[in-house]
N, C-alpha and C positions, 0 to 999 in steps of 0.2 A: 291815812288817806284812803287806802283800799278798804279798810273796815267800814268807813263812812259810805263809800260808793256801793258796797255790797248791801249795807243796811238800807240805803235808799231804794235799791232794787227790790229788796224783800218787802219794804214798807209800801212802795208805790207801784210795784211791777206786777200785781196780780192781773190776770186776764180780765177784760171788761165783762165777759160773760160768766165769770166765776170759775170755780174749779181750781185744780192745783196749778201753781205757778212754776215755771222753769226759768232759772237764772243761769246764764252761761258766762263763763270767764274764758277769755282767749288771750294768749300771750304769743308774741312773735318778735323776731328781730328783723327790721326792715331798714336797709341803708344806714347802718350805724346807729339806729334808734330802736329802743325797746318799746313796744306798744302793748299795753294791757287793756283789754276792753271788757266791760261789764255790760251785759245786755239783758233786758227783761221782756216780758210779753204783755205789759200793761197797756194803758190807753195812750201812752206817749205823753209828750209835753205840748200843751196848747201852743199854737203858733204865736200868739201874743206874748207868751211867757218865754219862749226860746231866747230872745235877745237879752233877757234879764236873769237867766238862771244863775249866773255867777255874781250878781249884785248882792251885797250883804243885806240880809233881812228880807230878801224877796221870797215870798211864798207863792208858788204857783197855784193855779185853780184847784188842782187835786190835793194840795197841801192845806187848804183852808178849812179843813174839816175838824180841827181841834185835836190833832194827833200829838201835839206837844212839840212839834218841830219849830225851830227858830228862824229858818231861812239862812243859816250860816254854812251848812255842810259843804255845798259845792264851791262857795267862795274860799273856804279854808282848804279844800282839796286842791283847788287851782293854785293857791299861794304856796302850798307845800311842793307841788310839782314844779312851779317856777323857781322856787328856792333851790331846787336840785337841777336846774337847767332844762326843765321840761315844760309841759303844758297839759291841759285837760280840754277835751272837746266833747260836746253833747249833740246828738242828732236823733231824730225820730227814725225808726226803722220802717221801711215800706210795708212790711208784713205786720206791723203793729209793735208797740213798745218803743223803747228807746235804748240807745247805746251810749255809754260814757267811755271815752278812750283816753287813757293816760299815756303820754309819750315822755320818755326819759332817754338821755344820751347813753348809749351803750359804753361800757368800760373798755 
């Protein structure tokens, strides 16, 4: 699950103006929940695509460039998280890019 999220950040998280990309990982324990967030500096996810990012075979506007993706990665990541009592959220960052946050119950 985390490998897929990091791969997505590397693949789609390049800054719109080019140059080197920075991907950040953050982990925290919040109210009995472990949160691991993967953030990038890319263009973010188009507003029309946000409600569908977890739909199987949905490929967002930035993914329709023939990169070989199937549109399954985020739906699989969410299913893995839910199998373990957690979930996955995706949001655009105000400063650009997006953040994918996995929440799992702390032991």
